[in-house]
C-alpha positions in Angstrom: 0.0 0.0 0.0 1.4 3.4 -0.9 2.5 5.6 2.0 0.0 8.3 1.2 -3.0 6.0 0.8 -5.5 6.4 3.6 -5.8 3.3 5.8 -8.8 1.1 5.0 -9.1 2.3 1.3 -9.7 -0.6 -1.0 -7.1 -1.4 -3.6 -8.1 -0.2 -7.0 -10.3 2.6 -5.7 -8.9 6.1 -5.9 -8.6 7.8 -2.5 -11.5 10.2 -2.2 -13.6 8.9 -5.1 -17.0 10.6 -4.8 -19.9 10.7 -7.2 -17.6 9.9 -10.2 -15.7 13.2 -10.1 -12.1 12.7 -11.4 -9.3 13.8 -9.0 -7.8 16.0 -11.7 -11.1 18.0 -12.1 -11.3 18.2 -8.3 -7.8 19.8 -8.2 -8.9 22.3 -10.8 -12.0 23.2 -8.8 -9.9 23.7 -5.6 -7.3 25.9 -7.4 -10.1 28.2 -8.8 -11.7 28.4 -5.3 -8.4 29.3 -3.7 -7.8 32.2 -6.1 -11.4 33.4 -5.8 -11.2 33.4 -2.0 -8.2 35.7 -2.2 -10.4 38.3 -3.9 -12.9 38.1 -1.1 -10.4 39.5 1.4 -9.5 42.4 -0.8 -13.2 43.2 -1.4 -13.9 43.0 2.3 -11.0 45.4 3.0 -12.5 47.9 0.5 -16.0 47.5 2.1 -14.6 48.2 5.6 -12.7 51.2 4.3 -15.7 52.8 2.4 -18.5 52.0 4.8 -19.4 51.3 8.4 -20.3 47.7 7.7 -18.9 45.2 10.2 -17.5 41.7 9.7 -20.6 39.9 11.0 -22.9 42.0 8.8 -20.6 41.3 5.8 -20.7 37.6 6.5 -24.5 37.7 6.7 -24.8 39.4 3.3 -22.3 37.0 1.9 -24.3 34.0 3.0 -27.7 35.6 2.0 -26.4 36.7 -1.4 -24.8 33.3 -2.1 -28.1 31.5 -1.1 -30.2 33.7 -3.4 -27.9 33.0 -6.3 -27.9 29.3 -5.8 -31.6 28.8 -5.4 -32.5 29.3 -9.1 -29.7 27.0 -10.1 -31.0 24.3 -7.8 -34.5 24.8 -9.1 -33.5 24.6 -12.7 -31.4 21.5 -12.1 -34.3 19.8 -10.2 -36.6 20.5 -13.2 -34.1 18.9 -15.6 -33.7 15.8 -13.3 -37.4 15.3 -12.8 -38.1 11.6 -12.9 -34.4 10.6 -12.6 -33.6 8.7 -9.5 -30.2 8.2 -7.9 -28.6 7.0 -4.6 -30.3 8.4 -1.5 -28.1 9.6 1.3 -29.2 8.4 4.8 -31.1 11.2 6.6 -28.9 11.2 9.7 -25.8 11.5 7.6 -27.3 14.3 5.5 -28.3 16.3 8.5 -24.8 15.9 10.0 -23.2 17.0 6.8 -25.5 20.1 6.3 -25.5 21.3 9.9 -21.8 20.8 10.6 -20.9 22.4 7.2 -23.1 25.4 7.9 -21.7 26.0 11.4 -18.1 25.5 10.3 -18.6 27.8 7.3 -20.2 30.5 9.5 -17.3 30.3 12.0 -14.7 30.2 9.3 -15.7 33.3 7.3 -17.0 35.4 10.2 -13.9 34.9 12.4 -11.7 35.6 9.4 -13.4 38.9 8.5 -13.2 39.8 12.2 -9.5 39.0 12.4 -8.8 41.1 9.3 -10.6 44.0 10.9 -8.9 43.5 14.3 -5.3 42.9 13.3 -5.1 43.6 9.5 -5.3 41.6 6.3 -1.7 40.4 6.4 -1.6 39.0 10.0 -5.2 37.7 9.9 -4.4 35.8 6.6 -1.1 34.3 7.7 -2.4 33.0 11.0 -5.6 31.6 9.5 -3.9 29.9 6.6 -0.8 28.9 8.5 -2.7 27.2 11.3 -5.2 25.5 8.9 -2.8 23.0 7.3 -1.4 22.0 10.7 -4.9 21.4 12.2 -6.0 19.5 9.1 -2.9 17.3 8.9 -3.2 16.3 12.5 -7.0 15.8 12.2 -6.7 13.7 9.1 -4.0 11.5 10.7 -6.1 11.0 13.8 -9.5 10.5 12.2 -8.8 8.9 8.7 -5.3 7.6 9.0 -4.0 9.8 6.1 -0.2 10.0 5.9 1.5 12.9 4.2 4.6 11.0 3.1 8.0 12.6 2.6 6.9 14.6 -0.5 3.8 15.9 1.2 5.7 17.0 4.3 8.2 18.9 2.1 5.4 20.5 0.1 3.5 21.6 3.2 6.8 23.0 4.7 7.6 24.8 1.5 4.1 26.3 1.3 4.1 27.5 4.9 7.6 28.9 4.4 6.5 30.8 1.3 3.4 32.1 3.1 5.6 33.4 5.9 8.0 35.1 3.5 5.1 36.6 1.6 3.5 38.2 4.6 6.3 38.7 7.2 8.8 39.9 4.7 6.5 42.7 3.5 5.1 45.6 5.4 3.4 43.6 8.1 0.8 45.1 10.4 0.6 45.3 14.1 -0.1 41.9 15.7 -3.0 42.1 18.1 -3.8 39.1 20.4 -7.6 39.3 19.8 -7.0 39.2 16.0 -4.7 36.2 16.3 -7.3 34.3 18.4 -10.0 35.1 15.9 -7.8 33.9 13.1 -7.1 30.6 15.0 -10.9 30.2 15.4 -11.3 30.8 11.7 -8.6 28.1 11.0 -10.4 25.7 13.2 -13.7 26.2 11.3 -12.0 25.7 8.0 -10.2 22.6 9.2 -13.5 21.1 10.5 -15.2 21.7 7.1 -12.3 20.1 5.2 -12.1 17.1 7.4 -15.8 16.4 7.4 -16.1 16.8 3.6 -13.2 14.5 3.1 -14.4 11.9 5.6 -17.9 11.8 4.0 -16.4 11.6 0.5 -14.2 8.6 1.1 -16.9 6.1 0.3 -18.8 8.2 -2.3 -21.1 9.7 0.3 -19.9 13.4 0.1 -23.3 14.5 -1.0 -24.3 17.0 -3.6 -22.0 20.1 -3.5 -24.5 22.6 -4.7 -27.2 21.4 -2.2 -24.6 21.3 0.6 -23.5 24.9 -0.2 -27.0 26.2 -0.3 -28.0 24.7 3.0 -24.8 25.9 4.6 -25.6 29.4 3.5 -29.1 29.1 4.9 -27.8 28.0 8.3 -25.3 30.8 8.2 -28.0 33.4 7.5 -30.1 32.2 10.5 -27.1 32.1 12.9 -25.7 35.4 11.8 -28.8 37.5 11.5 -29.3 38.4 15.2 -25.6 39.4 15.6 -25.4 41.2 12.3 -28.5 43.2 13.2 -26.9 44.3 16.4 -23.8 45.3 14.5 -25.8 47.1 11.8 -27.1 45.4 8.7 -27.1 48.4 6.3 -23.8 49.8 5.0 -23.8 53.5 5.7 -21.5 54.9 3.0 -20.9 57.9 0.7 -20.5 55.4 -2.3 -23.5 53.1 -2.1 -23.3 51.9 -5.7 -19.7 50.8 -5.3 -20.3 49.1 -2.0 -23.3 47.3 -3.3 -21.3 46.1 -6.3 -18.6 44.8 -4.0 -21.2 42.9 -1.9 -22.7 41.4 -5.1 -19.3 40.3 -6.3 -18.4 38.7 -2.9 -21.7 36.8 -2.9 -21.4 35.6 -6.4 -17.8 34.6 -7.3 -15.8 33.9 -4.0 -19.0 32.6 -2.3 -21.7 30.9 -4.4 -19.4 29.6 -7.1 -16.2 29.1 -5.1 -17.7 27.2 -2.2 -19.7 24.9 -4.5 -16.4 24.0 -6.4 -14.6 23.7 -3.1 -17.0 21.2 -1.6 -16.9 19.1 -4.8 -13.1 19.1 -5.0 -12.5 18.5 -1.3 -14.6 15.3 -1.4 -12.1 13.7 -3.8 -8.7 15.1 -2.9 -6.7 14.3 0.3 -7.3 16.7 3.2 -3.6 17.7 3.4 -3.5 18.5 -0.3 -6.6 20.6 0.0 -5.1 22.6 2.8 -2.0 23.4 0.7 -3.9 24.3 -2.4 -6.0 26.7 -0.4 -2.8 28.7 0.3 -3.3 30.1 -3.2 -5.7 32.6 -1.5 -2.9 34.9 -0.2 -1.2 34.7 -3.6 -4.2 36.0 -5.4 -4.6 38.7 -2.7 -1.0 39.8 -3.2 -1.5 40.1 -7.0 -4.6 42.2 -6.5 -2.9 44.4 -3.9 0.0 45.1 -6.4 -2.0 45.5 -9.6 -5.2 47.2 -8.4 -4.4 48.7 -5.0 -1.0 50.1 -6.0 0.9 48.4 -3.2 4.7 48.1 -3.6 6.0 44.9 -5.0 8.9 43.7 -2.8 11.5 41.0 -3.2 9.8 39.1 -0.3 6.5 39.2 -2.1 8.0 37.7 -5.3 10.0 35.0 -3.4 7.0 34.0 -1.2 4.6 33.8 -4.1 7.0 31.6 -6.1 7.5 29.3 -3.1 3.8 29.0 -2.6 3.1 28.3 -6.3 5.9 25.7 -6.5 4.7 23.9 -3.4 1.1 23.8 -4.6 2.0 22.7 -8.2 4.3 19.9 -6.8 1.6 18.6 -4.4 -1.1 18.7 -7.0 1.0 16.8 -9.5 1.8 14.2 -6.8 -1.9 13.8 -6.0 -2.7 13.3 -9.7 0.1 10.8 -10.2 -1.0 8.9 -7.1 -4.6 8.7 -8.2 -3.6 7.5 -11.7 -1.3 4.8 -10.1 -4.1 3.6 -7.8 -6.5 3.3 -10.7 -4.1 0.9 -12.5 -4.2 -1.5 -9.5 -6.7 -4.3 -10.3 -9.6 -4.7 -8.0 -9.7 -8.1 -6.3 -12.6 -10.3 -7.2 
């Protein structure tokens, strides 16, 4: 059995096979989601700068907008699939997946926006995305027996090194303890979502990604509404059209689309690989900061970005090769 194959996975079955989605396509979905999430942080920073909207209210509108965009898609798909039957997921398993994903998603994005507001985009991002892979790797080892292997360990180390160079080598912000704690809470929420999605997807029971995303947004709306109302739901701003456009973008691209792709990809790719690919988020944020926000491009930014991209590309290639090799192993009669 290969060193990176999860314990208990039948020979001949690709690790993480779920609903027939190829591992290569799952990797593509995750890469797009990582880049799209990087734009969400930049858009949130602009919203905080131009309005009085707080992180909980922004998270509420993100969930509400994402839900409104996904509902017509789900209705259209249900109409096309009318009369077509498929495997039915057990009710208890479905409830666990939906509720846990909704709670984890709410904690992840709300705590992240709060960390960005409390201690700045750079520190909030590096703590959240630096702690995430560690929590996921430990959790995957304890709950699913996944082993990184030597190549995986080197890739994770390279990615974290690149992330540290990217953020700490630039013009870092002030580190505030409250912001760091919020970022760690966000990392825990992200790790929980990734591990649950991967665990349910190991035997093809990851569920439908669009339905999971829509239900998660609905749970987020219900949980966030009271707190967002206390914080202030309406964005008081001198530029309402621009703020509204940013909110629509956040709800559409890095939310409705990116989360649906993330849940589909995370069900077929190893948890540790998912955690490293998601480090593409700060890379896209750095590119936006330089090209659109006129921030200075430093040698540390270039070096950190190259390290991150190299680590992600290496780990993704190893994942694809491993999946191809496992497919060539004959299934015992």
